GUSE-264624 format. One line per field, with one value per residue: residue number from 1; residue in three letters; x, y, z of N, C-alpha, C, O in turn. Coordinates in pm, 1 decimal. Layout:
residues N
i = NUM_...
aa = ALA_...
n.xx = X_...
n.yy = Y_...
n.zz = Z_...
ca.xx = X_...
ca.yy = Y_...
ca.zz = Z_...
c.xx = X_...
c.yy = Y_...
c.zz = Z_...
o.xx = X_...
o.yy = Y_...
o.zz = Z_...
This chain:
residues 72
i = 1_2_3_4_5_6_7_8_9_10_11_12_13_14_15_16_17_18_19_20_21_22_23_24_25_26_27_28_29_30_31_32_33_34_35_36_37_38_39_40_41_42_43_44_45_46_47_48_49_50_51_52_53_54_55_56_57_58_59_60_61_62_63_64_65_66_67_68_69_70_71_72
aa = MET_ASN_ILE_LEU_SER_LEU_GLU_GLN_TYR_ARG_GLU_MET_VAL_ASP_GLU_VAL_ILE_GLU_PHE_LYS_ASN_GLN_ASN_GLY_ILE_MET_PRO_ASP_TYR_ALA_VAL_ILE_ASP_GLY_CYS_ARG_ILE_GLU_LYS_GLN_SER_TYR_ILE_ASN_MET_ILE_GLU_ARG_VAL_ASN_LYS_PHE_ILE_LEU_GLU_MET_GLY_ARG_ASN_PRO_ARG_SER_VAL_GLU_ILE_GLU_ASP_ILE_ASP_TYR_CYS_ILE
n.xx = 3960.0_3755.1_3702.7_3835.8_3916.4_3878.7_4121.1_4300.0_4274.0_4376.5_4639.8_4721.6_4702.5_4893.4_5127.6_5133.3_5161.6_5407.5_5576.9_5549.4_5658.8_5923.2_6004.9_5896.8_5695.4_5378.2_5319.4_5298.9_5128.7_4962.5_5015.3_4824.1_4781.6_4849.6_4706.7_4707.8_4664.3_4590.7_4718.6_4519.6_4293.0_4343.9_4362.0_4102.2_3966.7_4060.8_3956.3_3679.5_3650.4_3724.6_3516.0_3299.5_3356.6_3333.8_3061.0_2921.9_3039.7_3193.2_3418.4_3422.0_3324.2_3433.7_3602.5_3529.6_3702.1_3739.1_3873.1_4088.4_4410.3_4539.2_4517.1_4692.7
n.yy = -1186.2_-1189.2_-1319.4_-1523.4_-1861.1_-2072.6_-2205.0_-2043.4_-1806.6_-1885.7_-1938.4_-1677.7_-1549.8_-1698.5_-1621.0_-1345.7_-1350.2_-1485.2_-1298.9_-1083.2_-1198.1_-1227.9_-967.3_-787.0_-608.3_-558.5_-662.2_-435.3_-519.3_-818.1_-1094.8_-1311.4_-1575.5_-1408.8_-1176.1_-864.0_-761.3_-499.7_-373.7_-263.2_-385.9_-664.3_-675.1_-600.1_-820.1_-1027.3_-945.0_-961.8_-1237.7_-1344.8_-1240.6_-1370.7_-1638.8_-1630.7_-1563.4_-1758.6_-2000.7_-2156.3_-2197.2_-1974.2_-2058.5_-1920.4_-1604.3_-1271.6_-1030.8_-699.1_-480.4_-461.1_-416.2_-500.6_-774.6_-1041.4
n.zz = -11863.8_-11594.4_-11367.5_-11112.2_-11061.5_-10772.6_-10734.1_-10882.6_-10738.3_-10487.0_-10564.0_-10633.5_-10381.3_-10238.8_-10376.6_-10320.8_-10039.6_-10017.6_-10143.2_-9963.6_-9731.5_-9812.2_-9877.5_-9699.4_-9756.5_-9921.1_-10258.9_-10542.8_-10737.5_-10857.5_-11072.7_-11253.7_-11463.7_-11682.5_-11631.0_-11482.8_-11157.7_-10961.2_-10643.7_-10463.4_-10567.0_-10534.4_-10257.8_-10189.0_-10296.5_-10129.5_-9883.9_-9940.6_-9990.7_-9742.0_-9584.3_-9705.8_-9643.6_-9363.1_-9335.6_-9485.3_-9430.5_-9595.1_-9879.6_-10162.7_-10500.8_-10708.9_-10767.3_-10818.3_-11011.2_-10958.1_-11069.9_-11330.9_-11464.8_-11708.5_-11941.8_-12085.4
ca.xx = 3924.4_3700.2_3677.5_3937.6_3869.6_3931.7_4262.2_4374.3_4272.1_4471.8_4773.1_4748.6_4725.9_5022.8_5232.7_5134.6_5217.5_5549.1_5644.4_5551.9_5753.6_6059.4_6038.2_5843.2_5585.1_5289.9_5354.1_5211.6_5030.5_4979.5_4987.2_4770.5_4747.4_4865.7_4626.1_4768.1_4564.4_4652.6_4719.7_4390.6_4196.9_4362.8_4326.8_3956.1_3926.9_4089.7_3857.3_3549.0_3652.6_3722.0_3380.0_3215.2_3383.8_3275.8_2915.3_2864.8_3101.9_3258.9_3491.6_3348.0_3372.1_3512.7_3614.0_3524.4_3805.3_3665.1_3950.0_4204.1_4487.9_4545.2_4533.7_4764.7
ca.yy = -1266.6_-1108.8_-1407.5_-1623.1_-1982.8_-2083.9_-2242.9_-1924.6_-1714.8_-1935.9_-1917.3_-1535.7_-1521.3_-1758.8_-1536.9_-1220.5_-1379.3_-1515.8_-1171.5_-1007.2_-1262.6_-1205.9_-826.1_-707.7_-524.6_-622.1_-620.6_-334.8_-590.6_-962.6_-1138.8_-1446.8_-1613.8_-1295.9_-1061.4_-784.2_-718.6_-399.0_-399.7_-233.3_-485.7_-794.8_-660.4_-603.3_-958.7_-1104.7_-905.1_-1016.9_-1383.1_-1370.3_-1211.9_-1478.4_-1759.2_-1610.5_-1561.2_-1877.6_-2120.0_-2234.6_-2118.2_-1948.0_-2135.7_-1827.9_-1470.6_-1168.4_-927.9_-576.4_-384.3_-526.1_-324.9_-557.9_-919.1_-1078.7
ca.zz = -11748.5_-11486.0_-11254.3_-11081.2_-10996.0_-10637.0_-10746.0_-10925.3_-10624.4_-10388.7_-10620.7_-10619.9_-10239.5_-10203.8_-10433.7_-10244.4_-9907.3_-10035.5_-10170.4_-9838.1_-9640.8_-9860.9_-9892.8_-9590.8_-9803.9_-10018.7_-10395.5_-10603.5_-10818.8_-10873.0_-11209.4_-11259.5_-11601.0_-11772.9_-11589.8_-11375.0_-11060.9_-10875.1_-10500.7_-10402.7_-10614.3_-10470.8_-10116.2_-10186.4_-10321.0_-10008.8_-9782.8_-9977.8_-9972.1_-9597.8_-9538.6_-9757.4_-9564.2_-9230.4_-9342.9_-9547.9_-9375.2_-9700.6_-9978.1_-10286.7_-10616.7_-10789.1_-10709.4_-10921.7_-11008.7_-10983.4_-11148.4_-11392.8_-11549.6_-11842.5_-11956.5_-12208.9
c.xx = 3877.5_3679.4_3796.2_3869.5_3929.3_4080.3_4348.0_4383.5_4374.9_4615.7_4813.6_4782.3_4860.7_5139.3_5245.9_5198.7_5366.9_5629.9_5657.5_5652.1_5898.6_6100.6_5985.4_5730.3_5499.9_5330.5_5253.5_5102.5_5060.9_4945.7_4944.4_4724.6_4747.9_4782.0_4690.9_4656.4_4633.8_4631.7_4582.6_4286.7_4217.4_4335.3_4175.5_3905.0_3946.4_3988.4_3719.9_3542.7_3647.7_3582.4_3284.8_3231.6_3321.0_3122.9_2855.7_2923.2_3166.7_3333.8_3402.2_3403.7_3461.8_3510.4_3617.6_3637.1_3735.6_3740.3_4076.3_4277.7_4496.9_4555.9_4602.4_4690.2
c.yy = -1172.1_-1189.3_-1502.8_-1745.3_-1985.6_-2119.3_-2122.8_-1823.1_-1757.7_-1917.5_-1770.5_-1500.5_-1578.2_-1672.2_-1406.0_-1243.2_-1408.9_-1387.9_-1090.9_-1066.2_-1235.5_-1059.4_-735.1_-613.3_-602.7_-575.3_-517.7_-397.3_-739.5_-997.3_-1284.7_-1473.4_-1494.6_-1174.0_-993.0_-729.5_-624.5_-430.0_-376.6_-337.6_-620.1_-788.6_-667.4_-745.5_-1043.5_-1072.3_-964.2_-1167.6_-1417.0_-1346.9_-1323.8_-1604.5_-1747.3_-1620.0_-1693.8_-2007.9_-2210.3_-2140.5_-2088.4_-2034.4_-2051.1_-1691.4_-1370.0_-1067.8_-798.5_-478.0_-451.1_-423.4_-376.8_-710.1_-945.5_-1190.9
c.zz = -11637.6_-11359.1_-11237.1_-11021.9_-10855.7_-10640.5_-10786.3_-10811.0_-10519.6_-10434.8_-10605.1_-10475.1_-10195.4_-10254.0_-10356.4_-10107.4_-9917.4_-10059.2_-10041.7_-9739.7_-9681.7_-9855.2_-9781.8_-9629.3_-9902.2_-10158.5_-10448.3_-10689.0_-10816.4_-11017.2_-11204.4_-11401.8_-11695.9_-11739.3_-11469.9_-11286.1_-10963.3_-10727.4_-10436.9_-10442.9_-10546.4_-10321.0_-10100.1_-10205.6_-10195.6_-9899.6_-9813.0_-9957.0_-9823.2_-9541.2_-9582.6_-9673.1_-9426.0_-9232.6_-9390.3_-9493.2_-9477.5_-9793.5_-10098.6_-10399.3_-10705.8_-10722.1_-10823.8_-10901.0_-11046.8_-11071.3_-11199.3_-11478.5_-11692.7_-11834.6_-12088.5_-12276.2
o.xx = 3952.8_3642.8_3849.8_3776.5_4020.5_4157.5_4456.1_4487.9_4451.3_4703.5_4927.2_4879.4_4934.3_5237.6_5357.1_5281.7_5444.8_5737.8_5764.1_5722.9_5986.1_6217.4_6025.5_5675.1_5545.0_5371.7_5138.6_4997.3_5170.1_4857.2_5018.6_4638.8_4658.5_4786.0_4723.8_4566.1_4724.9_4539.6_4534.3_4201.3_4120.7_4289.8_4125.6_3810.5_3859.0_3940.2_3651.2_3441.3_3575.0_3535.4_3199.2_3133.5_3261.4_3062.7_2751.2_2862.6_3192.3_3315.6_3315.9_3518.5_3553.7_3429.3_3699.1_3664.3_3678.9_3677.3_4161.5_4215.2_4465.4_4598.4_4574.5_4732.3
o.yy = -1085.5_-1134.3_-1555.6_-1733.6_-1908.9_-2069.1_-2102.4_-1761.5_-1675.1_-1885.0_-1741.5_-1429.4_-1512.3_-1652.5_-1360.6_-1163.1_-1362.3_-1370.6_-1036.4_-991.9_-1221.8_-1029.0_-619.1_-545.0_-701.8_-460.5_-513.4_-337.3_-781.7_-936.1_-1370.8_-1402.5_-1480.3_-1075.9_-1056.6_-660.4_-665.0_-502.8_-462.6_-374.1_-683.9_-887.1_-732.8_-787.1_-1122.3_-1162.2_-1011.4_-1219.7_-1507.7_-1425.3_-1366.5_-1668.9_-1843.0_-1677.9_-1736.3_-2114.0_-2327.6_-2018.9_-2169.2_-2078.4_-2102.0_-1665.0_-1382.0_-1025.0_-788.4_-398.9_-492.8_-351.3_-304.5_-765.8_-881.1_-1238.4
o.zz = -11593.0_-11255.2_-11334.6_-10942.1_-10824.8_-10558.8_-10731.0_-10789.9_-10469.6_-10354.8_-10567.7_-10449.3_-10122.1_-10182.7_-10329.6_-10064.3_-9834.2_-10002.6_-10013.1_-9671.7_-9596.2_-9831.0_-9772.0_-9543.0_-9959.7_-10175.2_-10404.6_-10711.0_-10778.5_-11077.1_-11157.2_-11454.4_-11779.4_-11813.6_-11369.7_-11333.2_-10891.2_-10690.3_-10363.3_-10362.0_-10504.9_-10262.9_-10008.5_-10138.6_-10159.3_-9830.6_-9722.3_-9910.7_-9782.5_-9458.8_-9505.1_-9635.8_-9376.7_-9142.1_-9341.1_-9508.1_-9450.4_-9787.7_-10132.8_-10392.9_-10769.8_-10633.4_-10915.3_-10788.8_-11155.6_-11141.5_-11120.8_-11556.2_-11787.3_-11733.4_-12189.6_-12381.7
């Protein structure tokens, strides 16, 4: 899987935010549907989506994952 749907992306962001709220730090990685996404990759994804929303005025339909450690 190299692309997350908008729903999968939102689920990933919710998990990252929940972890940060509980632990005070961002997780080292996020796992979505068996794919491990490293911290730098998910931060990059969040930055790209935010930039897209600001420039286009809407949410993207999907988000490309640039670096994946592994998928089950």
